[in-house]
SEVO-844018 format. One record per residue (C-alpha): x, y negated, z negated; residue in three letters. Coordinates in steps of 0.001 Angstrom, whole numbers, padded with zeros to 6 digits, always signed. Each point is the difference from the previous one (the first is absolute). Example, Ala and Ser with C-alpha at 12.3 -4.5 7.8 and 13.67 -1.06 7.14 Angstrom:
2
+012300+004500-007800ALA/+001370-003440+000660SER/
This chain:
539
+016058+002410+029703MET/-002207-001304-002770ARG/-000203+001530-003477SER/-002291+000084-003031PHE/+000749-003013-002173GLY/+000213+000051-003795THR/+002620-002678-000634TYR/-000586-003745+000277GLY/-002201-001505+002696HIS/-001632+002395+002435VAL/+000426-001300+003563ARG/-001938+001280+003035PRO/+003097+000024+002186GLU/+001862+002231-002499GLN/-002673+002001-001788HIS/-003185+001941+000572TYR/-002901-002082-001302ILE/-003659+000638-000663VAL/-001740-002698+002106PRO/-002915-000413-002455ARG/-002086-001390+002853THR/-003210-000378-002007THR/+001712-001728-002927GLU/+001977-002314+002323VAL/-003197-001066+001777ALA/-001631-000712-003374ASP/+002966-002106-001106PHE/+000084-001980+003264ILE/-003703-000774-000263ASN/+000540-001385-003508ARG/+002923-002134+001139VAL/-001991-001419+002904LYS/-002730-000858-002506ALA/+002565-002015-001988GLY/-000084+002268-003057ARG/+002557-000028-002817TYR/+000740+003711-000243ILE/+001615+001866-002901VAL/+001350+003539-000023LEU/+001365+001402-003241PHE/+001130+003607+000065ALA/+002821+002137-001469PRO/+003442-000153+001539ARG/+000757+002163+003035GLN/-003592+000232+001155THR/+000699-001716+003323GLY/-001634-003352-000765LYS/+002889-002151+001274THR/+000329+002107+003132THR/-003734-000279+000585PHE/-000204-003771-000381PHE/+002971-000570+002285ARG/-001480+002376+002582LEU/-003367-001751-000203ALA/+001553-003461+000306LEU/+002106+001083+002976ASN/-003103+001398+001663THR/-001933-003219-000623LEU/+002703-002366+001243THR/+000630+002175+003074ALA/-003687-000154+000875GLU/-000351-003723-000687ASP/+003097-002257-000172PRO/-002165-002729-001528ALA/+000731+001652-003366TYR/+003305-000990-001580PHE/+001241+002452-002685PRO/+002227-001053-002878ILE/+001277+002967-002034LEU/+001326-000596-003516LEU/+001404+002355-002642ASP/+000036-000885-003716PHE/+001901+003122-001078GLN/+003056-001882-001287THR/-001869-002978-001445MET/-001118+001435-003353ARG/+002557-001765-002208ASN/+000350-003184+002053ALA/-000753-003398-001497SER/-002794-002070+001505SER/+002542-002178+001820THR/+001894+002956+001428THR/-003221+001721+001032PHE/-001186-002904+002130TYR/+003483-000548+001463GLU/+000150+003639+001104GLN/-003591-000150+001225LEU/+001008-002936+002209THR/+002890+001955+001534HIS/-002119+003116+000582MET/-002747-001946+001776ILE/+002518-001903+002143GLN/+001753+003217+001058ARG/-003278+001701+000798GLN/-001245-002858+002186ILE/+003229-000030+002007VAL/-000141+003807+000269SER/-003534-000056+001411VAL/+001037-002463+002693PHE/+003027+002138+000877GLU/-002112+003162+000282LYS/-002344-001855+002324ARG/+002939-001261+002057ARG/-000697-003596-000871GLY/+001415-002791-002107THR/-001703-002328-002483PRO/-000401-003596+001090SER/+002519-002585-001139GLU/-002593-001539-002295VAL/-000759+003353-001627LEU/+003712+000780-000313THR/+000692-003300-001750GLN/-003001+000510-002251PHE/+001281+003416-001108LEU/+003543-001273-000555GLU/-001140-002915-002157LYS/-002576+001885-002075THR/+000751+001591-003373THR/-002877+001279-002083LEU/+000170-000995-003664THR/-003365+001130-001397ASP/-003488+001113+000991HIS/-001029-003550+000940PHE/+002812-000281+002540SER/-000955+003455+001285MET/-003562-001146+000761ILE/+001309-003085+001797ASN/+002522+002107+001917PHE/-002632+002330+001400PHE/-002226-002906+000968GLN/+002852-001647+001933ASP/+001002+003347+001494LEU/-003515+000529+001333GLU/+000029-003387+001718ASN/+003434+000547+001528LEU/-000749+003533+001236LEU/-003271-001076+001567ASN/+001688-003016+001578SER/+002754+002264+001294ASP/-002502+002523+001337SER/-001595-002605+002273GLN/+003185-000046+002041THR/+000369+003780-000069HIS/-003372+001159+001352ALA/-001429+000173-003547ARG/+002202+002992-000959THR/+000178-001091-003646ILE/-003026-000791-002054LYS/-000622+001950-003207ARG/+002575+000821-002671VAL/-000254+003430-001651ILE/+001922+000174-003285LEU/+000961+003498-001178LEU/+001647+000260-003437ILE/+001559+003379-000820ASP/+001009+001069-003540GLU/-002223-002776-001327PHE/+000249+001245-003583ASP/+003626-001164+000066GLY/-001187-003616-000212ILE/+001280-001806-003137PRO/-002629-000366-002715GLN/+000800-003712-000262THR/-001369-000712+003492VAL/-002626+002724+000390LEU/-003145-001825-001098SER/+000713-003270+001851ASP/+001066+001916+003121PHE/-003276+001928+000107LEU/-002113-003084-000759TYR/+001700-001780+002909SER/-000839+002800+002424LEU/-003554-000052-001323ARG/-000209-003758+000598GLN/+001176+000438+003590ILE/-002513+002807+000552TYR/-002902-002117-001263LEU/+001117-003162+001762SER/-002118-001408+002825GLN/+002852-002063+001412GLU/+002938+002400+000283MET/+000272+003623+001018GLN/+003680+000756-000366CYS/+000642+002722-000800PRO/-003084+001186+001862TYR/+000200+003463-001574SER/+002125+001421-002808VAL/+001032+003570-000759GLY/+001328+000815-003471ILE/+001671+003371-000509VAL/+001190+001434-003304GLY/-000159+002741-002586VAL/-001826-001800-002802LYS/-003331-001680+000675SER/-000357-003714-000698ILE/-001973+000791-003147SER/+002994+002010-001279GLN/+002544-002765+000566LEU/-000839-001739-003280ASP/-000259-003490+001527TYR/-002012-001309-002962ASP/-003100+000806-002022ARG/-002438-001873+002231SER/-002092+001008+003004VAL/+002061+001143+002990SER/+001335-002917+002029PRO/-000325+002181+003114PHE/-003633+001074-000095ASN/-000226-000532+003757ILE/+001992+003179+000684GLN/-001203+002630+002461ASP/+001235+003358-001296GLU/+001300+002386+002646PHE/+000312+003682-000855LYS/+002549+002066+001888LEU/-000820+003701-000410PRO/+002471+002853+000163ASN/+000395+001889+003265PHE/-002862+002233+001100THR/+000676+003519+001371PRO/-000624-001397+003481GLU/+002549-002770-000515GLN/+002590+002494-001250ILE/-000601+002092+003099GLN/+000339-003127+002144GLU/+003287-000865-001726LEU/+001479+003470+000483LEU/-001261+000149+003580GLN/+002225-002961+000844GLN/+003003+002134-000978TYR/-001299+002985+001972THR/-000499-002066+003150GLU/+003479-001469-000308GLU/+001907+003160-000962VAL/-002255+002839+001148GLY/-000091+001738-003405GLN/-003500+000712-001296ALA/-001573+000508-003446PHE/-002478+002790-000665VAL/-003321-001381-001348PRO/+000657+001564-003423GLU/+003067-002233-000463VAL/-001992-003157+000650ILE/-002692+001226-002386GLU/+002581+000808-002686SER/+001662-003393+000322ILE/-003340-001699-000564TYR/-001003+002247-002911LYS/+003270-000522-001832GLN/+000333-003746+000602THR/-003650-001114+000280ALA/+001352-002116+002868GLY/+002416-002066-002129GLN/+002106-001631+002781PRO/+003463+000408-001516PHE/-000554+003659-000888LEU/-001444+000768+003436VAL/+003002-001526+001735ASN/+002455+001593-002422ARG/-001353+003502+000625LEU/+000125-000639+003754ALA/+003525-001349-000397GLN/+001179+003133-001813ILE/-001653+002272+002568LEU/+001357-001766+003065THR/+003414-001176-001203GLN/+001269+001937-003002GLU/-000948+003682+000284LEU/+001935+000611+003245ASP/-002986+001688+001651ILE/+000743+000583+003699PRO/-001965-002350+002247LYS/-001294+003049+001878THR/-001877+001236-003087GLU/-003475-001102-001043THR/-000288-001301-003553PHE/-001791+002655-002080THR/-001325+000357-003536SER/+003291+001640-001035ASP/+001847-003090+001174HIS/-002428-002196-001914PHE/+000560+002018-003200SER/+003732-000646+000236LYS/-000502-003711+000629ALA/-002504-000221-002834HIS/+002349+001769-002428ALA/+002806-002403+000928GLN/-002260-003011-000539LEU/-001076+001173-003461LEU/+003594+000380-001162GLU/+001528-003181+001441GLU/+000306-003460-001516ASP/-001465-002118+002771ASN/-001012-003586-000724THR/-003721+000719-000061ASN/+000145+002781-002572LEU/+002592-001885-002036THR/-002365-002979-000187HIS/-002819+002330-001009LEU/+001955+001533-002870ILE/+001371-003361-001156THR/-003489-001492-000068ASN/-001704+002806-001927ILE/+002752-000146-002639ARG/-000534-003715-000667ARG/-002667+000622-002631ASP/-000292+003090-002203ARG/-003776-000305+000215ARG/+000139+000850+003704PHE/+000861+003618-000801GLU/-003088+000515-002137THR/-002256-001567+002629LEU/+001546+001917+002916LEU/-000159+003307-001851MET/-003642-000684-000794ARG/-000693-000599+003695ILE/+001720+003224+001015THR/-001528+002169-002721ALA/-003651-001019-000093ALA/-002545+000447+002760GLU/-001930-002891-001528GLU/+003225-002015+000272SER/-000100-003711-000830VAL/-002276-002672+001432ASN/+001827-002131+002544PHE/-000165-003426-001630ASN/+002364-002676+001286LEU/-000803-002171-003006ARG/+001939+002500-002096ASP/+003645-001043-000176GLU/+001488+003494+000342LEU/-002225+001049+002895ILE/+000536-003310+001788SER/+003784+000298-000359THR/+000165+003616+001210LEU/-002215-000933+002944PHE/+002314-002917+000822THR/+002958+002383-000062TYR/-001834+002288+002438GLY/-000096+002921-002452VAL/-003764+000429-000312ILE/-003021-000711+002181ALA/-003754-000101-000314LYS/-001631+003306+000873GLY/-003262+000332+001911ALA/-001720+000614-003346ASP/+001334-003200-001552GLY/+002589+001785-002158LEU/+003777-000352-000060CYS/+002091+002423+002014GLU/+003710+000371+000708ILE/+000702-001419+003453LEU/+001401+003195+001548ASN/+001400+003441-000916PRO/+003625-001082+000456ILE/-000462-002707-002617TYR/-001828+002451-002266LEU/+002913+002443+000180TYR/+002497-002763-000794CYS/-002126-001277-002883ILE/-000182+003451-001561LEU/+003730+000523+000502GLN/+000722-003404-001539THR/-001951+000649-003162PHE/+000961+003663-000296LYS/+002573+000314-002823PRO/+003438+000862+001338LEU/+000257+002628-002725ILE/-003179+001148-001698ASN/+001798+002156-002566GLY/-001887+003132+001030LEU/+002041+001089+003002GLU/+001554+002860-001955HIS/-003468+001452-000535GLN/-001074+000001+003655TYR/+000942+003653+000372LEU/-000654+002933-002365PRO/+002942+001457-001905GLU/-000008+003258+002011ASP/+000532-001772+003334THR/+002908+001547+001907ASP/+000620-002306+002935ALA/-001574-003271-001071GLY/-002357-001574+002523PHE/+001187+002470+002638SER/-002276+002530-001695ASP/-002892-001855+001615TYR/+001082+000728+003573LEU/-001253+003129+001746THR/+002427+002456+001671PRO/-000891-001695+003295ALA/+001126-003350-001414GLY/-003449-001570-000428HIS/-001349-001691-003138ILE/-002001+002154-002386ASP/-002160-002909-001093LEU/-002370+002148-002045VAL/+002825+001117-002282SER/+001493-003497-000014LEU/-003261-001592-001168LEU/-000735+002847-002420ASP/+003319-000785-001602ASN/-000791-003713-000133PHE/-003225+000789-001854ARG/+001982+002161-002412ASP/+002638-002725-000349PHE/-002656-002505-001166ILE/-001055+002581-002579GLY/+003597+000617-001093ARG/+000699-003725-000315ALA/-003139-000599-002064GLY/-000043-003304-001878PHE/+003461-000879+001372GLN/-001582-001313+003193ILE/-001363-002889-002053LEU/+003604-001002-000704GLN/+000906-000521+003660VAL/+001323-003586+000000PRO/-001868-002940+001525ASP/-002855+002088+001385THR/-003722-000735-000522PRO/-001726+003072-001453ARG/-002478+000345+002841GLU/+002878+000080+002495SER/+002356+002356-001837VAL/-001311+003193+001641GLY/+000415-001396+003490ARG/+003395-001457-000856HIS/+001209+003392-001165LEU/-001441+001847+003020LEU/+001610-002500+002359LEU/+003362+000315-001775ALA/-000233+003807-000142TYR/-000881+000429+003682LEU/+002446-002690+001073ASP/+002887+001792-001691GLN/-001015+003332+001508PHE/-000521-001358+003525VAL/+003376-001723+000077LYS/+001788+003116-001253LEU/-001522+002174+002731VAL/+000513-002553+002765GLY/-003617-001003+000529GLY/-001751-003357+000291VAL/-002885-001297-002128MET/-002185-003029+000520HIS/-003439-001336-000869ILE/-002710-000004+002612GLU/-003088-001757-001223VAL/-000958-003476+001126GLN/-001422-001599-003112THR/+002067+001449-002829GLY/-003083-000062-002169ARG/-001079+002965-002096GLY/+001041+002650+002460ARG/+003597+000478+001068MET/+001246+002521+002554ASP/+003599+001180-000235LEU/+001230+001367+003316ILE/+003012+002329-000036ILE/+001680+000902+003270THR/+002514+002840-000052HIS/+001260+002529+002536ASN/-002585-001144+002581GLN/-002921+000484-002394ARG/-002234-002559-001672LYS/-001335+000345-003551TYR/-002706-002299-001365ILE/-000519-000609-003715VAL/-002844-002299-001039GLU/+000058-001482-003484THR/-002714-001694-002058LYS/-000920-000845-003557VAL/-003051+001803-001423TRP/-003137-002141+000414ARG/-002693+002607-000494GLY/-001092+003305+001499ALA/-001838-001488+002973SER/+003016-002047+001083ARG/+002238+003005-000528TYR/-002111+002015+002442GLN/-000282-002913+002427ALA/+003788-000242+000008GLY/+000242+003537+001350LYS/-002176-000932+002957LYS/+002099-003109+000621GLN/+003136+002129-000007LEU/-001580+002598+002282ALA/-000911-002670+002545ALA/+003519-001404-000146TYR/+001603+003432+000404LEU/-002051+000694+003118LYS/+000889-003403+001387LEU/+003696+000793-000507GLU/-000310+003529+001365GLY/+001069+001596-003307VAL/-001826+003123-001215ARG/+000892-000154-003707GLU/+000156-002867-002484GLY/+000651-000629-003687TYR/-002107-002098-002364TYR/+001505-001189-003304VAL/-002266-001844-002441VAL/+001307-001394-003290PHE/-002468+000227-002889ASP/+000575-002698-002631HIS/-003100+000726-002096ARG/+000226+000735-003718VAL/-001408+003474+000703GLU/+001292+000891+003482PRO/-001069+003044+002007GLU/+002927+001619+001826PRO/-000904+001685+003290ARG/+001672+002033+002691LEU/-002096+000773+003063GLU/+000717+001308+003467THR/-002880-000222+002438GLU/-000935-000658+003595THR/-001583-003405+000569VAL/-001372-000812+003424GLU/+002256+002539+001664GLY/+003305-000823-001725VAL/+001647+001482-003064LYS/+000385-002256-003054ILE/+001812+000821-003222ARG/-001173-002319-002788SER/+001656-000821-003318TYR/-001548-001944-002858VAL/+002940-000727-002306ILE/-000585-001312-003554PRO/+002103-002974-001026VAL/+000466-000382-003772ILE/-001309-003341-001243GLN/+001739-000507-003345GLU/+002973+001088-002039LEU/-000535+002778-002570PRO/-000677-001119-003552SER/+003044-000284-002259THR/-002058+000545-003172ARG/
């Protein structure tokens, strides 16, 4: 039985795979047109799997195409001499492998040519491909023209040594523009950093003939198609709400989609006779948020590389106006390369998905904010247990009333919370406060908003009930009222009859508010909580 793959190469015979039929057809058309194709995307987005799938599809349809797959992952620190020696061995092995897969053998002339050839620089590489083209075409005349056009696919291209990068790219460009030779006929370059980010030199790109290929995240339909493969094989179905939740939380990010499916189908011990429900998804989602998988570890490592990332990311999450998506800006370009942010439909930056947003907030939330002892009033008898009803449900009104009072009790001390931008301190404290409460009472909390910009919805699940708390920063009365309507629409969509709206007011003269009203048929309790802007005078 196949499984959902999240480790190493994803193989169709072992794993469930999204076919990406439209994207594969697009890629094949570009190859047949002799394009030099580049795909640069964050790690674990399925780009290697896609290119291998597309190449396999192409060569199965038309054996005239001869694929050579290379990987520069371990080349980064190699000298120029070592690089070309290893390149020689990789190409030789790949050519032999292609013949073996096609149940054939290279001619004696081709075999001798490969054995005697050792690449030493980019000049010898150009000559090698020219000779290879002649030999393959000569060989193909005795094999019903089964070999004709070489397709060169280079994975982990950004591992290429800087000492050979520029000349290597110029050589491929020369081959592409040549009227005499067409080997390789088409090239695919796959990596994380774009060519412009590889710092080859200060001149114009040596590879301005590139055809950029964009590989989008999975669509809801593709996620359904992926999960359906499991259902057809095992007989265990997913309710539509699970598929919808997977998409909303991951925005179709391939690793996260497969990881959630992996947890659901392999790690929660759900009987195969049961249908996967929203309760099952909540458990899988909670496990994903708490684990140290490779994708989330890379995310956290990357956003900690530069202290300026925190300020930018907090600005994106706090402000509805956000930040213009400008790839000429170093910070934005780097976070985009890492797969942390994306360009919204309005041209502004947004966090890629709610799972990443949750991890970002957890990463930058101080481990100890110094105010924990003030969370509860002095006359509290049973700690956070006071905020559970006799039936064991959360009394969120009292819990949020106390949070509002806590901000008042803490006063100027909230400005002393370490390493926290002032505009984010209210949200940081609310997240820490609710997180501590939810864990103590055995609930689960996550973020459920796709852009992570301006508005943020905290979803608490406890004792088979769902509680929704929307947070914003004050941006004026009209936006405050509009936020209520947004929340009302979201509550109805989620089938929840009551919601909570917390707005942090950072103005010099804030206006605290507490309102409970019915908006479009649902009950909303709204808080406008002042956040002190400066320390008291010592004079």
